[in-house]
C-alpha positions as CSV (number, residue, x, y, z in Angstrom):
1,X,4.9,-32.1,-8.2
2,X,5.7,-29.1,-6.1
3,X,3.5,-26.0,-5.5
4,X,6.0,-23.6,-7.2
5,X,4.6,-22.2,-10.4
6,X,6.1,-19.2,-12.3
7,X,3.3,-18.9,-14.8
8,X,1.2,-16.2,-13.2
9,X,1.7,-12.5,-12.5
10,X,1.9,-12.7,-8.7
11,X,4.5,-15.5,-8.8
12,X,6.6,-13.6,-11.3
13,X,6.6,-10.5,-9.1
14,X,7.2,-12.5,-5.8
15,X,10.2,-14.4,-7.3
16,X,11.9,-11.5,-9.1
17,X,10.7,-8.4,-7.3
18,X,11.0,-9.0,-3.5
19,X,13.6,-7.0,-1.6
20,X,16.0,-9.9,-0.8
21,X,19.4,-11.0,-2.2
22,X,18.0,-14.2,-3.8
23,X,15.3,-12.3,-5.7
24,X,17.7,-9.6,-6.8
25,X,20.2,-12.2,-8.1
26,X,17.4,-14.0,-9.9
27,X,16.3,-10.7,-11.5
28,X,19.8,-9.8,-12.6
29,X,20.1,-13.2,-14.2
30,X,16.8,-12.8,-16.0
31,X,17.6,-9.4,-17.4
32,X,21.1,-10.4,-18.5
33,X,19.7,-13.3,-20.5
34,X,16.8,-11.6,-22.2
35,X,18.2,-8.1,-22.7
36,X,21.6,-9.6,-23.8
37,X,23.6,-7.1,-21.7
38,X,25.5,-7.5,-18.5
39,X,23.5,-6.4,-15.5
40,X,25.5,-5.7,-12.4
41,X,22.9,-3.8,-10.3
42,X,19.2,-3.1,-10.5
43,X,16.8,-1.3,-8.2
44,X,13.2,-2.6,-8.1
45,X,10.9,0.5,-8.2
46,X,7.6,-1.1,-7.3
47,X,8.2,-4.3,-5.5
48,X,5.1,-4.1,-3.3
49,X,2.1,-6.4,-4.1
50,X,-1.2,-4.8,-4.9
51,X,-3.8,-5.9,-2.3
52,X,-7.0,-4.3,-3.6
53,X,-8.2,-6.8,-6.2
54,X,-11.1,-4.5,-7.1
55,X,-8.6,-2.1,-8.8
56,X,-6.4,-4.7,-10.5
57,X,-8.1,-4.2,-13.9
58,X,-6.3,-0.9,-14.2
59,X,-3.2,-1.3,-16.4
60,X,-0.2,-1.8,-14.1
61,X,3.5,-2.4,-14.4
62,X,4.3,-5.9,-13.1
63,X,7.9,-5.2,-12.2
64,X,9.6,-1.9,-12.7
65,X,13.4,-2.0,-12.4
66,X,16.2,0.6,-13.0
67,X,19.8,0.0,-14.0
68,X,22.9,2.0,-12.9
69,X,22.6,4.1,-16.0
70,X,19.0,4.9,-15.2
71,X,17.6,2.7,-18.0
72,X,14.2,1.7,-16.9
73,X,12.6,-1.8,-17.7
74,X,9.1,-3.0,-17.1
75,X,8.8,-6.7,-16.9
76,X,5.3,-8.0,-17.7
77,X,4.2,-11.7,-17.4
78,X,0.9,-12.2,-19.3
79,X,-0.2,-15.8,-19.2
80,X,-3.9,-15.7,-19.0
81,X,-5.9,-15.4,-22.2
82,X,-7.6,-12.1,-22.3
83,X,-9.9,-10.2,-24.6
84,X,-7.8,-7.1,-24.1
85,X,-5.6,-6.4,-27.2
86,X,-2.1,-7.3,-26.1
87,X,-0.1,-5.3,-28.7
88,X,-2.1,-2.1,-27.8
89,X,-1.7,-2.9,-24.1
90,X,2.1,-3.3,-24.4
91,X,2.6,-0.2,-26.5
92,X,0.6,1.7,-23.9
93,X,2.9,0.4,-21.2
94,X,5.9,1.6,-23.2
95,X,4.5,5.1,-23.9
96,X,3.4,5.5,-20.3
97,X,6.8,4.3,-19.0
98,X,8.8,6.6,-21.3
99,X,6.5,9.6,-20.6
100,X,6.8,9.1,-16.8
101,X,10.4,10.6,-16.8
102,X,10.8,14.0,-15.2
103,X,12.0,16.6,-17.7
104,X,11.5,19.8,-15.9
105,X,14.6,22.0,-16.4
106,X,16.1,19.4,-18.7
107,X,16.7,18.8,-22.5
108,X,14.9,16.0,-24.3
109,X,18.3,14.6,-25.1
110,X,18.5,13.7,-21.4
111,X,15.7,11.2,-21.6
112,X,16.8,7.8,-20.5
113,X,16.2,4.5,-22.3
114,X,13.0,2.7,-21.4
115,X,12.3,-1.0,-22.3
116,X,9.2,-3.0,-21.8
117,X,10.1,-6.7,-21.6
118,X,7.0,-8.9,-21.9
119,X,6.6,-12.6,-21.5
120,X,3.4,-14.3,-22.8
121,X,2.4,-17.8,-23.7
122,X,0.6,-17.3,-27.0
123,X,1.8,-16.9,-30.6
124,X,1.3,-13.3,-31.5
125,X,4.1,-12.3,-34.0
126,X,4.2,-13.8,-37.4
127,X,7.8,-15.1,-37.4
128,X,9.8,-18.0,-36.0
129,X,11.7,-16.0,-33.4
130,X,10.8,-16.4,-29.8
131,X,12.4,-13.0,-28.9
132,X,11.6,-9.9,-30.9
133,X,12.6,-6.2,-30.3
134,X,10.5,-3.4,-31.7
135,X,11.4,0.3,-32.1
136,X,10.1,3.3,-33.9
137,X,10.4,2.6,-37.7
138,X,8.6,3.6,-40.9
139,X,6.8,1.4,-43.4
140,X,10.0,0.4,-45.1
141,X,11.8,-0.4,-41.8
142,X,13.8,2.8,-41.6
143,X,14.5,3.8,-38.0
144,X,13.1,7.2,-37.0
145,X,16.3,8.0,-35.0
146,X,19.8,6.6,-34.9
147,X,20.1,3.3,-33.2
148,X,22.2,4.8,-30.4
149,X,19.5,7.4,-29.8
150,X,16.5,5.0,-29.8
151,X,15.2,5.4,-26.3
152,X,12.1,3.3,-26.5
153,X,12.1,-0.5,-27.0
154,X,9.5,-3.2,-26.7
155,X,11.0,-6.7,-26.4
156,X,8.6,-9.6,-26.6
157,X,9.2,-13.2,-25.4
158,X,6.7,-15.6,-26.9
159,X,7.1,-18.7,-24.7
160,X,4.6,-20.7,-26.8
161,X,7.2,-20.8,-29.6
162,X,9.7,-22.8,-27.6
163,X,10.4,-26.3,-28.9
164,X,10.2,-28.2,-25.7
165,X,11.4,-31.3,-27.4
166,X,14.8,-29.8,-28.0
167,X,17.7,-31.3,-26.0
168,X,19.4,-29.1,-23.5
169,X,22.6,-29.1,-25.6
170,X,20.6,-27.6,-28.5
171,X,18.9,-24.9,-26.3
172,X,20.4,-21.4,-25.9
173,X,20.2,-19.5,-22.6
174,X,16.9,-17.9,-23.4
175,X,15.3,-21.2,-24.4
176,X,16.6,-22.9,-21.2
177,X,15.1,-20.1,-19.0
178,X,11.7,-20.3,-20.8
179,X,11.7,-24.1,-20.4
180,X,12.3,-23.6,-16.7
181,X,9.5,-21.0,-16.5
182,X,7.1,-23.4,-18.2
183,X,8.1,-26.5,-16.2
184,X,9.2,-25.1,-12.8
185,X,6.3,-26.7,-11.1
186,X,7.7,-30.2,-12.0
187,X,11.0,-29.6,-10.2
188,X,13.5,-32.4,-10.4
189,X,10.7,-34.7,-11.6
190,X,11.5,-33.2,-15.0
191,X,14.9,-34.5,-16.3
192,X,15.8,-31.3,-18.1
193,X,14.9,-29.2,-15.0
194,X,17.0,-31.5,-12.9
195,X,20.0,-31.2,-15.2
196,X,19.7,-27.4,-15.4
197,X,19.5,-27.1,-11.6
198,X,22.6,-29.2,-11.3
199,X,24.7,-27.6,-14.0
200,X,23.4,-24.2,-15.1
201,X,24.5,-21.2,-13.0
202,X,21.7,-18.9,-14.1
203,X,18.9,-21.5,-13.4
204,X,20.5,-22.3,-10.1
205,X,20.1,-18.6,-9.0
206,X,16.4,-18.6,-9.9
207,X,15.9,-22.1,-8.4
208,X,17.5,-20.8,-5.2
209,X,15.0,-18.0,-5.1
210,X,12.1,-20.4,-5.8
211,X,13.1,-22.6,-3.0
212,X,13.0,-19.7,-0.5
213,X,9.2,-19.7,-0.8
214,X,7.4,-22.3,1.2
215,X,4.6,-24.5,-0.1
216,X,2.1,-22.3,1.9
217,X,3.6,-19.2,0.3
218,X,3.1,-20.7,-3.2
219,X,-0.5,-21.7,-2.3
220,X,-1.2,-18.1,-1.2
221,X,0.3,-16.8,-4.5
222,X,-1.9,-19.1,-6.5
223,X,-5.0,-18.1,-4.5
224,X,-4.2,-14.4,-4.9
225,X,-3.8,-14.9,-8.6
226,X,-7.1,-16.8,-8.8
227,X,-8.9,-13.9,-7.0
228,X,-7.3,-11.4,-9.2
229,X,-8.3,-13.0,-12.5
230,X,-11.8,-13.9,-11.2
231,X,-12.2,-10.2,-10.6
232,X,-10.8,-9.3,-14.0
233,X,-13.2,-11.8,-15.7
234,X,-16.1,-10.2,-13.9
235,X,-15.0,-6.8,-15.0
236,X,-14.6,-8.0,-18.6
237,X,-18.1,-9.5,-18.5
238,X,-19.4,-6.2,-17.2
239,X,-17.6,-4.3,-19.9
240,X,-19.0,-6.6,-22.5
241,X,-22.5,-6.1,-21.1
242,X,-22.0,-2.3,-21.0
243,X,-20.8,-2.4,-24.6
244,X,-23.8,-4.5,-25.7
245,X,-26.1,-2.1,-24.0
246,X,-24.3,0.8,-25.6
247,X,-24.8,-0.8,-29.0
248,X,-28.6,-1.4,-28.3
249,X,-29.0,2.3,-27.3
250,X,-27.1,3.4,-30.4
251,X,-29.3,1.3,-32.6
252,X,-32.4,2.7,-30.9
253,X,-31.1,6.2,-31.4
254,X,-30.4,5.6,-35.1
255,X,-33.9,4.1,-35.5
256,X,-35.5,7.1,-33.8
257,X,-33.4,9.5,-36.0
258,X,-34.4,7.5,-39.1
259,X,-38.1,7.7,-38.1
260,X,-37.8,11.4,-37.4
261,X,-36.4,11.9,-40.9
262,X,-39.3,9.9,-42.4
263,X,-41.7,12.0,-40.4
264,X,-40.1,15.2,-41.6
265,X,-40.3,14.0,-45.2
266,X,-43.9,13.1,-44.7
267,X,-44.6,16.6,-43.3
268,X,-42.8,18.2,-46.3
269,X,-44.9,16.1,-48.7
270,X,-48.1,17.1,-46.9
271,X,-47.2,20.8,-47.0
272,X,-46.4,20.5,-50.7
273,X,-49.7,18.8,-51.5
274,X,-51.7,21.4,-49.5
275,X,-49.9,24.2,-51.5
276,X,-50.5,22.5,-54.8
277,X,-54.1,22.0,-54.0
278,X,-54.4,25.6,-52.9
279,X,-52.7,26.7,-56.2
280,X,-55.4,25.0,-58.2
281,X,-53.9,21.6,-59.1
282,X,-56.4,18.8,-59.5
283,X,-56.3,15.7,-57.3
284,X,-55.3,13.7,-60.4
285,X,-52.4,16.0,-61.3
286,X,-51.1,16.0,-57.7
287,X,-51.4,12.2,-57.7
288,X,-49.4,11.9,-60.9
289,X,-46.7,14.3,-59.6
290,X,-46.3,12.8,-56.1
291,X,-46.9,9.1,-57.0
292,X,-49.7,9.0,-54.3
293,X,-53.2,7.7,-54.8
294,X,-56.1,10.2,-55.1
295,X,-57.7,8.7,-51.9
296,X,-54.4,9.3,-49.9
297,X,-54.2,12.9,-51.2
298,X,-57.8,13.5,-50.2
299,X,-57.0,12.2,-46.7
300,X,-53.9,14.4,-46.4
301,X,-55.8,17.5,-47.6
302,X,-58.5,17.0,-45.0
303,X,-55.9,16.5,-42.1
């Protein structure tokens, strides 16, 4: 087994986002396969790696690329199980990405297409398709705008849906690439990986990039990834604690408000009993009217 492993955020960004020919070729191959459109040129907008792990909980774009026609794509690799709601997270990424375009002095019709392309290793969408594309539609599936004018797209890749027992002959290009992602760490020890490296031009491009990273480089990537997610787990636990404390305070507040309402009712009853007594009602009459014992009424009158 080699140290190479594509199943974490850092590895994904190192392999596809670094400013070198091998990484750029691998990125173009990835986008061509999963966006199903020819990609001749891309520019990586945020290839730098974030070093401050204390800030990594903030939502971030894993890899932001721009095509010749200014279409912008955010690639996100989400492999770790998280309590954060993935659909909400990804829709936020799409909205933020689309809204980041500069429109000053321009018409809305000049907005460029934005695509969030996300890879994750859980079953999230209730169908058999590994790849799904989402756009703005109503309850009956009617598109809000014409297809040619739909500028916001969310494309999901659910790697967990891949049938890893399929033969290479039965796999399409997307399935082959996902298989490579899932088993890259095995290298040529995996017969399918070995065959793809030998015969598949797209996989060869990505493998060439993977091989440019040394074992020490891969170990650092894995260590950085571990530190990042340890910090995220700490922050999630802190958020859970703060949420629990918030609920306790809210329950205490509600209990205090309920007690205050009870006290106010008691004061109203007390004032009413004093007035009835002052107006000449007997203790027995007040008791019958208020459903309170005569002894309690005497106590209230004296207080």
